[in-house]
C-alpha positions in Angstrom: 70.4 -51.8 -9.3 72.6 -50.2 -6.6 75.1 -48.9 -9.1 72.4 -47.4 -11.3 70.8 -45.7 -8.3 74.1 -44.2 -7.3 74.7 -43.0 -10.8 71.3 -41.4 -11.0 71.8 -39.7 -7.7 75.2 -38.4 -8.8 73.8 -37.1 -12.0 71.0 -35.3 -10.1 73.7 -33.7 -7.8 75.7 -32.5 -10.9 72.5 -31.1 -12.5 71.7 -29.3 -9.2 75.2 -27.9 -9.0 75.1 -26.7 -12.6 71.8 -24.9 -12.0 73.3 -23.2 -8.9 76.4 -22.2 -10.9 74.2 -20.7 -13.6 72.1 -18.9 -11.0 75.2 -17.4 -9.3 76.7 -16.4 -12.6 73.5 -14.6 -13.6 73.4 -13.0 -10.2 77.0 -11.8 -10.5 76.2 -10.4 -14.0 73.1 -8.6 -12.6 75.0 -7.1 -9.6 77.9 -6.0 -11.9 75.4 -4.4 -14.2 73.6 -2.6 -11.4 76.9 -1.4 -9.9 77.8 -0.1 -13.4 74.6 1.9 -13.7 75.0 3.3 -10.1 78.6 4.3 -10.9 77.5 5.9 -14.1 74.8 7.8 -12.2 77.4 9.0 -9.7 79.7 10.2 -12.4 76.9 11.9 -14.2 75.8 13.6 -11.0 79.4 14.7 -10.3 79.6 16.2 -13.7 76.4 18.1 -13.1 77.7 19.2 -9.7 80.9 20.3 -11.2 79.1 22.7 -13.7 80.1 26.3 -13.1 77.3 28.8 -12.8 78.5 31.6 -15.0 77.0 34.8 -16.4 77.4 34.0 -20.0 75.5 34.8 -23.2 73.8 32.3 -25.5 77.3 31.5 -27.0 78.8 30.7 -23.6 80.8 33.9 -23.7 81.5 35.6 -20.3 81.9 39.3 -19.5 80.0 40.3 -22.6 83.1 39.5 -24.6 85.3 41.9 -22.7 88.9 41.1 -22.0 89.3 39.8 -18.4 93.1 40.6 -18.4 92.6 44.2 -19.6 90.8 45.1 -16.3 94.2 44.5 -14.6 96.7 45.7 -17.2 94.8 48.6 -18.8 92.6 49.5 -15.8 89.5 49.7 -18.1 87.1 47.6 -20.0 88.5 46.5 -23.4 86.5 44.5 -25.9 88.0 41.1 -26.7 88.3 39.5 -30.1 86.9 36.0 -30.9 90.1 35.0 -32.5 91.8 35.1 -29.1 89.6 32.9 -27.0 90.0 30.4 -24.3 87.5 28.2 -22.4 87.8 28.0 -18.7 85.4 26.5 -16.1 82.5 26.3 -18.6 82.9 29.9 -19.9 84.5 31.2 -23.0 86.8 34.2 -22.6 87.7 36.7 -25.4 90.9 38.7 -25.3 92.1 41.8 -27.1 95.5 40.3 -27.9 97.5 37.0 -27.9 99.6 38.4 -25.1 96.5 38.7 -22.9 95.3 35.3 -23.9 98.7 33.8 -22.9 98.6 35.7 -19.6 95.2 34.2 -18.8 96.1 30.7 -19.9 99.1 30.8 -17.6 97.1 31.8 -14.5 93.3 32.0 -15.1 92.5 32.3 -11.4 94.4 35.5 -11.2 92.3 37.2 -13.9 88.8 35.6 -13.9 85.9 37.7 -12.5 84.6 36.7 -9.1 81.3 34.9 -8.7 81.0 33.7 -12.2 80.9 37.2 -13.6 77.7 38.1 -11.8 77.1 41.3 -9.8 79.2 41.0 -6.7 76.9 43.1 -4.5 73.9 41.0 -5.5 75.8 37.9 -4.4 76.5 39.5 -1.1 72.7 39.8 -0.7 72.1 36.2 -1.6 71.2 36.3 -5.3 72.5 37.3 -8.8 72.1 40.2 -11.1 73.6 41.1 -14.5 76.6 43.4 -14.7 77.9 46.6 -16.3 81.6 46.2 -17.0 82.1 49.9 -16.3 81.4 49.3 -12.6 84.4 47.1 -12.1 86.9 47.3 -9.2 90.0 45.3 -8.2 90.4 44.6 -4.5 93.3 42.5 -3.2 93.9 41.2 -6.7 90.3 40.1 -7.3 88.1 41.4 -10.1 84.6 42.5 -8.9 81.9 43.8 -11.2 78.5 45.3 -10.2 75.1 45.7 -11.8 74.7 49.5 -11.8 75.5 52.6 -9.8 73.1 51.7 -7.1 74.9 48.4 -6.6 78.2 50.3 -6.6 76.9 52.5 -3.8 75.8 49.6 -1.7 79.0 47.7 -2.3 81.2 50.7 -1.3 79.4 51.2 2.0 81.4 48.2 3.3 83.6 46.6 0.7 85.4 44.2 3.0 82.2 43.2 4.7 80.4 42.7 1.4 83.3 40.6 0.1 83.0 38.4 3.1 79.3 38.0 2.6 79.6 37.3 -1.1 82.2 34.6 -0.5 80.0 33.1 2.1 76.8 33.0 0.1 78.2 32.3 -3.4 78.3 28.5 -3.0 74.6 28.3 -2.1 73.6 30.9 -4.7 75.5 29.0 -7.5 73.9 25.7 -6.5 70.5 27.4 -6.8 71.5 28.8 -10.2 71.1 32.3 -8.9 67.9 31.8 -6.9 67.5 33.9 -3.8 69.0 32.4 -0.6 68.0 33.6 2.8 71.0 35.4 4.2 71.9 35.6 7.9 70.9 39.2 7.9 67.5 38.5 6.4 66.8 36.0 9.2 66.3 39.0 11.5 63.2 40.1 9.7 59.6 38.9 9.8 57.5 39.0 6.7 54.2 37.7 5.4 55.4 35.9 2.3 54.4 33.0 0.2 56.8 29.9 0.0 58.8 31.6 -2.7 59.4 34.7 -0.5 56.9 36.9 -2.4 55.2 39.5 -0.2 51.9 41.3 -0.7 50.7 38.3 -2.8 52.6 39.9 -5.6 50.9 43.3 -5.5 52.8 46.5 -6.3 53.8 48.3 -3.0 54.4 51.6 -4.8 51.1 51.6 -6.6 49.3 51.9 -3.2 50.9 55.3 -2.9 51.0 56.6 -6.4 47.7 55.2 -7.7 45.9 54.7 -4.4 44.8 51.2 -5.5 45.9 47.6 -5.4 47.8 46.8 -8.6 49.2 43.4 -9.4 52.9 43.3 -9.9 55.0 41.5 -12.5 57.9 39.2 -11.5 60.1 40.8 -14.2 60.1 44.0 -12.1 61.2 42.9 -8.7 63.2 44.0 -5.6 64.4 42.4 -2.4 64.1 44.3 0.9 64.4 43.1 4.5 64.0 39.4 3.6 61.0 39.7 1.2 60.7 39.9 -2.5 58.5 42.6 -4.0 56.9 42.6 -7.5 56.0 45.8 -9.3 53.8 46.7 -12.2 56.5 48.8 -14.0 60.2 49.4 -14.0 59.6 52.9 -12.8 57.8 51.7 -9.7 60.6 49.1 -9.1 63.2 51.9 -9.3 61.2 54.1 -6.9 61.1 51.3 -4.4 64.8 50.5 -4.7 65.7 54.1 -4.2 63.6 54.4 -1.0 62.2 51.0 0.1 61.6 52.2 3.6 59.0 54.7 2.2 56.9 52.0 0.5 57.3 48.8 2.4 54.1 47.8 4.3 53.8 48.1 8.0 54.0 45.0 10.2 55.7 42.9 7.6 52.5 42.9 5.5 50.5 41.1 8.2 47.0 42.3 9.1 47.1 45.7 10.9 44.0 45.0 13.1 45.3 41.5 14.0 48.6 43.1 15.0 46.7 45.5 17.3 45.4 42.3 19.0 49.0 40.9 19.0 48.2 38.3 16.4 49.7 37.3 13.0 47.0 37.1 10.4 47.0 37.1 6.5 45.8 40.0 4.4 43.5 40.8 1.6 45.8 43.0 -0.6 42.9 45.1 -1.7 42.0 46.2 1.8 44.5 48.9 2.7 45.1 52.4 4.0 48.0 54.8 3.5 48.0 56.6 6.8 50.5 59.4 7.4 52.7 57.9 4.7 52.4 54.3 6.0 50.9 51.4 4.2 48.6 49.2 6.5 46.7 46.2 5.1 43.8 44.3 6.6 42.5 40.7 6.5 38.8 41.3 6.0 36.2 44.1 5.7 35.3 43.4 9.4 39.0 43.8 10.4 39.1 47.1 8.4 36.0 48.4 10.2 37.2 47.4 13.6 40.6 48.9 13.0 39.0 52.3 12.1 36.8 52.4 15.1 39.9 53.5 17.1 42.4 54.2 14.4 45.0 56.0 16.5 44.7 53.6 19.4 44.9 50.5 17.2 48.0 51.9 15.3 49.6 52.5 18.7 48.8 49.0 19.9 50.1 47.5 16.6 53.3 49.5 16.7 54.0 48.4 20.3 53.2 44.7 19.6 55.2 44.4 16.4 58.8 44.3 17.9 57.7 41.4 20.1 56.3 39.4 17.2 59.6 40.0 15.3 61.6 38.8 18.2 59.4 35.7 18.6 59.0 34.7 15.0 61.9 36.1 12.9 63.9 33.5 11.0 61.2 30.8 11.6 58.4 29.4 9.5 55.4 31.6 10.2 52.0 30.1 11.2 49.0 32.4 11.3 47.2 32.8 14.5 43.6 31.8 14.8 41.0 34.6 14.2 39.9 36.5 17.3 36.6 35.4 18.6 33.8 38.0 18.2 33.0 39.7 21.5 29.5 40.5 22.7 30.1 44.2 22.3 30.6 46.0 19.0 34.2 47.0 19.9 35.6 43.6 19.3 35.2 41.3 16.3 37.0 38.6 14.3 39.9 39.7 12.3 
């Protein structure tokens, strides 16, 4: 009986050990599998992160098929030929000759356009724009191309400074796939915008002047000015704004004019506006409009004096609207 009991106990111990061994083997397999999945995810994420954000067409061709080397050797845009092509950093380059192809292959970093072939001036402003190859310039051995003559003019106002800015903002711009980033310069402005940076609730700033009415803008016609994005109802209006943004931008960062006279930041109704002595002033409500006009010159003077302090206090920060003013007993004060 004793021997049988010992044998039974030993068998039970062996069975228990076998179960434990199977458990740990399964656990090891599961952990190995999870590590494999995690590692695959990291590799995949790294591949995605390594993608280059280039200005290419639907075939993946950069520079509109123009020869990157020719800008240096011929000092002019020269159309490339698909028979002389080379893929570099997720973009396909065309060249006018095998000689140019070989030059590029030997040293692509010397000849490739800066900032993925996007407008260099736009990148210095924290975004991207298409290019016109006729606007190219070579500075310190680097190829820069602009969007149009307006961009060339802006770029040329401070070439070295704009290069520094573009180099600084390009990593963030490329990560956002060309989406607008808030530049250091824009942090000095105060605007009433939505979370996407759109001001005037998407209404056309120029239409207030040319049509004397509130007209909804279209995102395909847009411009950036002093840290805010404007939408327009037509390309013509967008062009007018870009030529003279200071003429059309709303006063007080598109905050309510009457509230600013009370030293407050309040939203607007984009359909409640005035153009007074060439300045666009918007209001929050019909009551705010009425109160503002009861002492028009005085309220404009108060708002003008209060605005710099509001900018100093809130620029570069997430804006929270002030509470409405409490109605006073007299008719001279009311909620904005």
